[in-house]
N, C-alpha and C positions, 0 to 999 in steps of 0.2 A: 504494500500500500504506500509506504514511504517512497519507494522507488517510482511509483506511478505519479505521485504528486511532484517529485523532483523532476521527472521527465516533462510533465506539463508546464512547470515553471520555466525550465530551460527553453522549451519551444515558444512560450509566450514572450520571454525576454528576447529571444532571437528575432521574433517578429517586430519588435520595437526598434531594432537597429536599422540604421540607414545603410543602404548598400552603395551609396555614392562615396567612393574612396578618393575622390579628387581633392587636391589640397585647397585650403581656404583661399578665397579671392579677396583682394582689396577693392572695395567699392569706391568709385570716384564720383564726386558731385558733378551733375550735369544740369544746366539751366534749361528748362522747357518753357517756352513762351507761346501765348496764343492771344488772339484778338477777342475781346469780350464787349458786349453792349453795356454801357453805363447809362442809367436814366438821368435825364436833365429835368429838374423840377421847376414849376412855376406856380403862381397863385392865380386862382380863378374866383371872380365874384359872381355868384349866380343867384337867381331868385329862388325862393323857397318852393317846394313842391306842395301840391294840395294835400298830400298825405302828412307832411310836416305840420301844416296849418291845422288840419283835423286832429292830429295827435296832440298838438298843443292845446286845442280847445277842450278835448276830452280830459286831459290831465289837469288843466286849469279848473274845469268844472268839478272834477273829483276833489281837488284841494279846497275849492271854494265851498263845497257842500259840507265840509267839516266845521264851518263857522256859522254863527247865527242860529236863531230859533224861529219857527213858524214861517211867516212871509220873509223874514230877514234871511232865513236859510236859502230860500228860493232866489232871493236877490243876490246873495253871495255866490251861489252856484252859477248864476248867469254872469255876474261880474268876473268870476274866475275863468269861465269859458271864453269871455271876450278878451281878457288879458292874455290867457294862454294861447288863443288863436292869433292874437296880434304878435306876441313874441315868437311864436312858431312861424309866422309869416315874414320875418325879417330876412334880408338877403344874407347869404352864407358865403364866407371866404374859405376856400379849400386849397390845400397843396396837392397838385396833380402832376403827373408825368406829362411833359409837353413834347419831348423828343428823346432820342438816344444818340450817344456819341460812341465811337469805337475807341477802345483803349487797349494798349498792349500790357498784359499782365504776365509776370514770370514767376515760376516756382523752382526750387532746387530739389532734384530727385537724385538718388544714388543708384548707380548701375555698375 
């Protein structure tokens, strides 16, 4: 039994060996370069969408509904909807990609 275990161990260890008996190689750094697209950003001032206005009115109405009693609660809900819709309807300034430029990028690899 011990001999069988010893034989299996020797076979298993032999399977882990690399059969490449070539000498070690010295790897040299090589610079690899390629052209990549780099985005160019600009600012755009756009009008609000109808969804943004509607969303602002709904959120404003929900917040306004938390205040007041009776008819005052209804008035605060309406006022919140008006203010929310107004602030949701303001023009938006966004950073967007307006074009791309080509740029040479290099990395060092070892071969």
